[in-house]
Structures are given as C-alpha cells and as structure tokens.
C-alpha beads as a LAMMPS data file, in Angstrom:
LAMMPS data file: protein, C-alpha beads

272 atoms
271 bonds

1 atom types
1 bond types

-500.0 500.0 xlo xhi
-500.0 500.0 ylo yhi
-500.0 500.0 zlo zhi

Masses

1 110.0

Atoms # bond

1 1 1 -343.288 -278.072 147.214
2 1 1 -347.186 -277.882 146.584
3 1 1 -347.689 -280.866 145.046
4 1 1 -345.828 -282.902 147.624
5 1 1 -347.555 -281.212 150.602
6 1 1 -350.503 -282.369 148.556
7 1 1 -349.712 -285.888 148.369
8 1 1 -348.343 -285.924 152.217
9 1 1 -352.242 -284.341 153.087
10 1 1 -353.331 -287.172 150.636
11 1 1 -351.965 -289.809 152.398
12 1 1 -352.481 -288.916 156.196
13 1 1 -356.092 -288.675 154.979
14 1 1 -355.369 -291.852 153.617
15 1 1 -354.687 -292.909 157.060
16 1 1 -357.003 -291.509 158.957
17 1 1 -359.808 -293.444 156.906
18 1 1 -358.094 -296.711 157.059
19 1 1 -360.050 -300.183 158.990
20 1 1 -358.988 -301.834 161.987
21 1 1 -359.476 -304.816 162.569
22 1 1 -361.505 -304.912 165.934
23 1 1 -359.149 -307.394 168.706
24 1 1 -360.536 -310.918 169.531
25 1 1 -364.067 -310.637 172.137
26 1 1 -363.873 -312.659 175.349
27 1 1 -364.849 -316.220 173.942
28 1 1 -365.373 -317.936 178.234
29 1 1 -364.652 -321.013 178.204
30 1 1 -366.972 -323.529 179.521
31 1 1 -365.202 -327.521 181.753
32 1 1 -366.416 -329.656 183.832
33 1 1 -363.782 -329.863 186.748
34 1 1 -363.689 -333.533 188.137
35 1 1 -362.683 -332.569 191.474
36 1 1 -362.852 -330.360 194.314
37 1 1 -359.642 -327.961 195.853
38 1 1 -359.813 -329.207 198.570
39 1 1 -359.433 -332.856 197.381
40 1 1 -357.450 -331.972 195.521
41 1 1 -354.887 -330.349 197.792
42 1 1 -354.540 -333.275 199.806
43 1 1 -352.631 -335.261 196.845
44 1 1 -350.143 -333.176 198.227
45 1 1 -347.178 -335.414 199.602
46 1 1 -343.929 -334.630 201.414
47 1 1 -342.551 -332.708 199.177
48 1 1 -342.912 -331.889 195.377
49 1 1 -345.983 -333.969 194.348
50 1 1 -346.214 -333.989 190.154
51 1 1 -349.784 -334.208 189.130
52 1 1 -349.680 -337.868 186.645
53 1 1 -353.371 -337.644 186.276
54 1 1 -356.248 -335.570 184.184
55 1 1 -357.345 -333.348 186.697
56 1 1 -359.526 -330.726 186.106
57 1 1 -359.864 -328.246 189.030
58 1 1 -362.141 -325.101 188.467
59 1 1 -362.526 -321.997 191.047
60 1 1 -363.391 -318.091 191.127
61 1 1 -360.537 -315.405 191.283
62 1 1 -360.959 -313.527 194.666
63 1 1 -357.518 -311.926 194.496
64 1 1 -355.612 -309.034 192.699
65 1 1 -352.260 -307.381 191.910
66 1 1 -353.798 -303.966 191.073
67 1 1 -352.028 -302.247 194.738
68 1 1 -348.988 -304.357 194.458
69 1 1 -348.995 -306.216 197.121
70 1 1 -349.311 -309.700 195.461
71 1 1 -346.664 -310.528 193.093
72 1 1 -347.017 -312.803 190.064
73 1 1 -349.453 -314.759 191.795
74 1 1 -353.253 -315.530 192.567
75 1 1 -355.948 -317.083 194.133
76 1 1 -358.667 -318.872 193.477
77 1 1 -361.503 -320.597 195.689
78 1 1 -364.329 -322.616 195.437
79 1 1 -367.056 -323.751 198.166
80 1 1 -364.687 -326.727 199.941
81 1 1 -361.347 -324.018 200.188
82 1 1 -359.148 -321.473 198.179
83 1 1 -355.857 -322.181 196.540
84 1 1 -352.700 -320.141 195.581
85 1 1 -351.713 -320.467 191.632
86 1 1 -348.040 -319.666 190.624
87 1 1 -349.030 -317.451 187.152
88 1 1 -345.721 -315.680 186.169
89 1 1 -346.758 -312.139 185.324
90 1 1 -347.667 -309.268 186.413
91 1 1 -351.002 -307.337 185.850
92 1 1 -352.870 -310.594 186.585
93 1 1 -356.175 -308.265 187.194
94 1 1 -356.196 -307.007 183.701
95 1 1 -356.419 -310.662 183.036
96 1 1 -358.182 -312.889 185.827
97 1 1 -360.788 -310.755 186.768
98 1 1 -361.924 -311.176 190.321
99 1 1 -365.064 -313.187 189.670
100 1 1 -363.789 -314.889 186.599
101 1 1 -363.969 -318.487 186.687
102 1 1 -360.473 -319.888 185.714
103 1 1 -360.666 -323.801 184.883
104 1 1 -356.698 -325.859 185.188
105 1 1 -355.961 -328.616 183.467
106 1 1 -353.621 -329.617 186.192
107 1 1 -351.738 -332.837 184.363
108 1 1 -348.119 -331.775 184.638
109 1 1 -348.189 -329.675 187.362
110 1 1 -346.863 -329.928 190.964
111 1 1 -348.748 -328.685 194.614
112 1 1 -346.105 -327.744 196.731
113 1 1 -345.754 -326.725 199.784
114 1 1 -344.027 -322.869 201.490
115 1 1 -344.430 -322.813 205.143
116 1 1 -346.904 -325.467 205.660
117 1 1 -349.496 -323.816 202.852
118 1 1 -350.103 -325.890 199.717
119 1 1 -350.296 -323.924 196.064
120 1 1 -350.355 -324.984 192.588
121 1 1 -347.152 -324.174 190.350
122 1 1 -344.553 -325.864 188.022
123 1 1 -342.218 -327.618 188.925
124 1 1 -338.762 -325.832 190.827
125 1 1 -335.370 -326.099 189.660
126 1 1 -334.767 -325.019 193.457
127 1 1 -334.884 -326.669 196.205
128 1 1 -335.630 -324.374 198.442
129 1 1 -338.659 -323.930 196.708
130 1 1 -341.495 -326.975 195.539
131 1 1 -342.504 -325.170 193.151
132 1 1 -341.699 -322.643 190.800
133 1 1 -344.027 -319.630 188.506
134 1 1 -345.702 -320.484 184.898
135 1 1 -343.645 -317.936 183.741
136 1 1 -344.518 -319.232 179.506
137 1 1 -346.852 -318.450 178.079
138 1 1 -347.369 -321.862 176.040
139 1 1 -347.853 -323.406 179.558
140 1 1 -350.068 -321.034 180.983
141 1 1 -352.493 -321.340 177.747
142 1 1 -352.071 -324.631 177.931
143 1 1 -352.815 -325.393 182.005
144 1 1 -355.200 -322.362 182.645
145 1 1 -358.474 -321.602 181.000
146 1 1 -361.148 -318.512 181.130
147 1 1 -364.552 -319.163 182.113
148 1 1 -367.268 -316.211 182.452
149 1 1 -366.812 -313.259 184.329
150 1 1 -369.687 -313.164 187.225
151 1 1 -369.733 -311.134 190.574
152 1 1 -366.695 -310.730 193.129
153 1 1 -366.528 -313.571 195.581
154 1 1 -368.048 -311.630 199.107
155 1 1 -365.343 -312.643 201.608
156 1 1 -366.631 -314.633 204.277
157 1 1 -366.955 -312.573 207.761
158 1 1 -365.322 -314.284 210.828
159 1 1 -366.114 -312.645 214.273
160 1 1 -364.144 -315.236 216.533
161 1 1 -360.971 -316.329 216.664
162 1 1 -362.104 -320.265 216.492
163 1 1 -363.277 -319.749 213.293
164 1 1 -360.030 -318.911 211.724
165 1 1 -359.351 -322.749 210.688
166 1 1 -356.757 -324.142 207.792
167 1 1 -360.254 -324.765 205.585
168 1 1 -359.803 -321.432 204.391
169 1 1 -356.451 -320.421 203.586
170 1 1 -356.686 -319.516 200.184
171 1 1 -360.273 -317.723 200.688
172 1 1 -361.385 -314.602 200.973
173 1 1 -362.226 -313.295 204.381
174 1 1 -363.549 -310.539 206.853
175 1 1 -362.207 -310.494 210.252
176 1 1 -364.297 -308.730 212.572
177 1 1 -363.484 -307.146 215.824
178 1 1 -359.470 -307.927 216.141
179 1 1 -357.337 -306.095 218.177
180 1 1 -354.445 -304.512 216.983
181 1 1 -351.263 -304.665 219.081
182 1 1 -348.210 -302.911 216.577
183 1 1 -345.449 -303.732 213.934
184 1 1 -342.726 -305.747 214.198
185 1 1 -339.424 -303.994 215.036
186 1 1 -337.313 -303.419 211.526
187 1 1 -334.236 -302.040 209.953
188 1 1 -334.716 -298.236 208.315
189 1 1 -331.987 -296.188 207.152
190 1 1 -329.480 -297.742 209.549
191 1 1 -331.707 -298.183 212.993
192 1 1 -333.915 -300.438 214.756
193 1 1 -337.687 -298.110 214.854
194 1 1 -340.752 -300.755 215.387
195 1 1 -342.500 -300.169 212.004
196 1 1 -345.625 -298.123 211.810
197 1 1 -346.515 -298.272 208.517
198 1 1 -348.002 -301.396 206.553
199 1 1 -344.484 -301.504 205.403
200 1 1 -341.726 -299.526 203.632
201 1 1 -340.657 -298.680 200.638
202 1 1 -337.555 -298.187 198.627
203 1 1 -337.641 -294.309 198.464
204 1 1 -338.070 -294.527 202.538
205 1 1 -334.984 -297.254 202.799
206 1 1 -332.504 -296.186 200.727
207 1 1 -333.589 -298.163 197.902
208 1 1 -334.098 -301.274 199.819
209 1 1 -338.270 -302.527 199.965
210 1 1 -339.150 -303.954 203.060
211 1 1 -342.115 -306.642 203.720
212 1 1 -344.019 -305.647 207.022
213 1 1 -345.858 -307.689 209.745
214 1 1 -348.431 -305.480 211.520
215 1 1 -349.817 -307.853 214.529
216 1 1 -353.337 -308.135 215.680
217 1 1 -355.088 -310.548 217.695
218 1 1 -357.934 -312.377 217.173
219 1 1 -359.698 -313.701 220.714
220 1 1 -356.589 -315.977 221.689
221 1 1 -355.763 -316.088 217.961
222 1 1 -352.468 -314.260 216.509
223 1 1 -353.258 -312.545 212.617
224 1 1 -349.945 -310.981 211.146
225 1 1 -350.881 -308.554 208.336
226 1 1 -347.920 -308.983 206.355
227 1 1 -347.371 -306.249 203.439
228 1 1 -344.580 -305.821 200.824
229 1 1 -342.595 -303.178 200.187
230 1 1 -343.454 -303.138 196.516
231 1 1 -347.265 -302.279 197.783
232 1 1 -349.044 -299.243 196.733
233 1 1 -350.292 -299.322 200.223
234 1 1 -346.518 -299.341 201.735
235 1 1 -345.872 -296.610 203.394
236 1 1 -348.875 -295.420 204.330
237 1 1 -349.426 -295.009 208.773
238 1 1 -351.567 -297.811 210.223
239 1 1 -354.297 -295.390 211.592
240 1 1 -355.158 -297.907 214.031
241 1 1 -354.611 -297.007 217.990
242 1 1 -352.753 -300.509 220.037
243 1 1 -355.514 -301.706 221.619
244 1 1 -357.847 -300.311 218.837
245 1 1 -360.108 -302.496 216.674
246 1 1 -360.634 -303.382 213.826
247 1 1 -362.329 -304.687 210.081
248 1 1 -360.149 -306.651 208.069
249 1 1 -360.726 -308.176 205.043
250 1 1 -358.660 -310.267 202.626
251 1 1 -356.418 -313.873 202.099
252 1 1 -356.203 -315.804 204.471
253 1 1 -352.693 -317.530 204.684
254 1 1 -350.636 -318.935 207.170
255 1 1 -346.653 -319.355 207.745
256 1 1 -346.392 -322.515 209.917
257 1 1 -348.445 -322.302 212.839
258 1 1 -349.013 -318.029 212.280
259 1 1 -351.660 -317.615 210.494
260 1 1 -352.080 -314.484 208.050
261 1 1 -353.795 -311.800 205.886
262 1 1 -352.756 -310.483 202.679
263 1 1 -354.596 -307.378 201.718
264 1 1 -355.808 -307.261 198.189
265 1 1 -355.275 -302.814 198.803
266 1 1 -356.301 -300.597 202.546
267 1 1 -359.672 -300.125 201.838
268 1 1 -360.027 -303.496 203.372
269 1 1 -359.095 -301.636 206.617
270 1 1 -361.983 -300.637 208.629
271 1 1 -361.329 -298.700 211.818
272 1 1 -363.765 -299.178 214.021

Bonds

1 1 1 2
2 1 2 3
3 1 3 4
4 1 4 5
5 1 5 6
6 1 6 7
7 1 7 8
8 1 8 9
9 1 9 10
10 1 10 11
11 1 11 12
12 1 12 13
13 1 13 14
14 1 14 15
15 1 15 16
16 1 16 17
17 1 17 18
18 1 18 19
19 1 19 20
20 1 20 21
21 1 21 22
22 1 22 23
23 1 23 24
24 1 24 25
25 1 25 26
26 1 26 27
27 1 27 28
28 1 28 29
29 1 29 30
30 1 30 31
31 1 31 32
32 1 32 33
33 1 33 34
34 1 34 35
35 1 35 36
36 1 36 37
37 1 37 38
38 1 38 39
39 1 39 40
40 1 40 41
41 1 41 42
42 1 42 43
43 1 43 44
44 1 44 45
45 1 45 46
46 1 46 47
47 1 47 48
48 1 48 49
49 1 49 50
50 1 50 51
51 1 51 52
52 1 52 53
53 1 53 54
54 1 54 55
55 1 55 56
56 1 56 57
57 1 57 58
58 1 58 59
59 1 59 60
60 1 60 61
61 1 61 62
62 1 62 63
63 1 63 64
64 1 64 65
65 1 65 66
66 1 66 67
67 1 67 68
68 1 68 69
69 1 69 70
70 1 70 71
71 1 71 72
72 1 72 73
73 1 73 74
74 1 74 75
75 1 75 76
76 1 76 77
77 1 77 78
78 1 78 79
79 1 79 80
80 1 80 81
81 1 81 82
82 1 82 83
83 1 83 84
84 1 84 85
85 1 85 86
86 1 86 87
87 1 87 88
88 1 88 89
89 1 89 90
90 1 90 91
91 1 91 92
92 1 92 93
93 1 93 94
94 1 94 95
95 1 95 96
96 1 96 97
97 1 97 98
98 1 98 99
99 1 99 100
100 1 100 101
101 1 101 102
102 1 102 103
103 1 103 104
104 1 104 105
105 1 105 106
106 1 106 107
107 1 107 108
108 1 108 109
109 1 109 110
110 1 110 111
111 1 111 112
112 1 112 113
113 1 113 114
114 1 114 115
115 1 115 116
116 1 116 117
117 1 117 118
118 1 118 119
119 1 119 120
120 1 120 121
121 1 121 122
122 1 122 123
123 1 123 124
124 1 124 125
125 1 125 126
126 1 126 127
127 1 127 128
128 1 128 129
129 1 129 130
130 1 130 131
131 1 131 132
132 1 132 133
133 1 133 134
134 1 134 135
135 1 135 136
136 1 136 137
137 1 137 138
138 1 138 139
139 1 139 140
140 1 140 141
141 1 141 142
142 1 142 143
143 1 143 144
144 1 144 145
145 1 145 146
146 1 146 147
147 1 147 148
148 1 148 149
149 1 149 150
150 1 150 151
151 1 151 152
152 1 152 153
153 1 153 154
154 1 154 155
155 1 155 156
156 1 156 157
157 1 157 158
158 1 158 159
159 1 159 160
160 1 160 161
161 1 161 162
162 1 162 163
163 1 163 164
164 1 164 165
165 1 165 166
166 1 166 167
167 1 167 168
168 1 168 169
169 1 169 170
170 1 170 171
171 1 171 172
172 1 172 173
173 1 173 174
174 1 174 175
175 1 175 176
176 1 176 177
177 1 177 178
178 1 178 179
179 1 179 180
180 1 180 181
181 1 181 182
182 1 182 183
183 1 183 184
184 1 184 185
185 1 185 186
186 1 186 187
187 1 187 188
188 1 188 189
189 1 189 190
190 1 190 191
191 1 191 192
192 1 192 193
193 1 193 194
194 1 194 195
195 1 195 196
196 1 196 197
197 1 197 198
198 1 198 199
199 1 199 200
200 1 200 201
201 1 201 202
202 1 202 203
203 1 203 204
204 1 204 205
205 1 205 206
206 1 206 207
207 1 207 208
208 1 208 209
209 1 209 210
210 1 210 211
211 1 211 212
212 1 212 213
213 1 213 214
214 1 214 215
215 1 215 216
216 1 216 217
217 1 217 218
218 1 218 219
219 1 219 220
220 1 220 221
221 1 221 222
222 1 222 223
223 1 223 224
224 1 224 225
225 1 225 226
226 1 226 227
227 1 227 228
228 1 228 229
229 1 229 230
230 1 230 231
231 1 231 232
232 1 232 233
233 1 233 234
234 1 234 235
235 1 235 236
236 1 236 237
237 1 237 238
238 1 238 239
239 1 239 240
240 1 240 241
241 1 241 242
242 1 242 243
243 1 243 244
244 1 244 245
245 1 245 246
246 1 246 247
247 1 247 248
248 1 248 249
249 1 249 250
250 1 250 251
251 1 251 252
252 1 252 253
253 1 253 254
254 1 254 255
255 1 255 256
256 1 256 257
257 1 257 258
258 1 258 259
259 1 259 260
260 1 260 261
261 1 261 262
262 1 262 263
263 1 263 264
264 1 264 265
265 1 265 266
266 1 266 267
267 1 267 268
268 1 268 269
269 1 269 270
270 1 270 271
271 1 271 272
C-alpha cells in the first residue's frame, strides 16, 4: 500500500510539473478592401444576389451579442455605411470584438434583404428568406478574416428625426431626446396587456419568449426599439414615463418603412 501511495504521489507531482503548450497568439490579418460597404450593398437587386467577383470589403465591428439582444449575427461599418453579416454562431463578442476590423472575401456569398434592409450571408434554402447563416466553420474561415482591434466605434449623435436616414442603417447611433410613447400590446399568460418591459422572457410567459416593441417619437419620425425575449434585460421595466424623454444608443435598422433601434445592452438607454 505504501508503494502504491508513493507511486501515486510521484505521478501527481510529475503532472503538476508538466509543461503545456501556450495557445496560439492572435495574429491580425491585413488586407485591402476594393470597395466600400455602401457600394457593395448597392450591388443588391431584387431577390438573392450572389457575389461572383473577387470583392473584398472591410469594416469595424460595432455590435455585441453579449447581452443576447443580437443573435447569430454581427454588424460592421466603415465611413460609408453599415452591414449585417449573418455569422451563424453565438458568443460572437468573444471572437469578433467591438473595435475589431474585419475583412470579408465576399465571392460566393449572397446579398439579400429582410424587411427591406440588405445584409450578407450564405445562400438560403428557404423561399421566405433571401440569405442564410454562415454556420459551417470552414465557410466562416474562408470568407471572414480578423484584423487589428482598435477603439470601439463611437456612435453618431443624431439630434433630429430628419437626420435618420437609410444611409445610416447598420451603424451605431445615438438618438438624442426621443419621446417615449409606450409599448405595443402583447399576450402574456393568455391576457392582452400593454408591454411595460423591453420584451418578455420565457420564464414570464409559460415558456414562450416574446420579442417586444417599445415606441418612441423623434420629431416626426417613429422609432421602434425592438428587443429579443432572450435578451438579458428582456424583463426590465422601461424606466421612462410616457411622454418622457431619453437618449438611445444602438444599431439603426429598419423594417420596411419603420426605423428600428437594436440595443446592445440596456446601458444604451439614458433617461433624461
């Protein structure tokens, strides 16, 4: 028994002294874009548009899925505009950090629209969607390359609804002094009630998470803050009185004719 204990002790000691290889250091890639995001999005025509040329775009990551309000996608922007990229993974904030430059080799990928907003992804097998997710690692590695990590994007500050333009879709903005006009009606537990939280988690609705719309007026422009029922802040009360004002920071999107804002976190809400 003493011999066995001695051998085990020696094995434990040797394991503690074992050397492990350090993980590979991150080496940023450098490429040269041959078009801008604005010009790239302009290639879209009606229906899915497959990219057949050797196009390279670049942009800085301006989004984060850390708080769960963005799902299996990220946004990048350059000086000309923003673009949604449908990377089919979660926890993207650990891989593609805010402030990181991405280079995308777009050949064989597809530009498609959802709600009238153009994004980039893979070819879809479903008629109701014009693009799908890049959910195979080989596909991601073939098309998306990580560059340097710099400072986080500073949001463009908009002080009037007239400044909200399609050219800013997919970019990080701050809407200053918007007026809260209440939430949509939703069915929770079988009852139709006004939504007073940003969304509804599954734990608050018999296992069914609900996305939520909170409505704001920016001068004469309607802004909908749309949040996922899987966001960490889904069940937080909207701490703004109807008619009250706030500054909102998030990614500007659109659903047909209605502008929407996607919060990266509830920190994007500053009550005035």
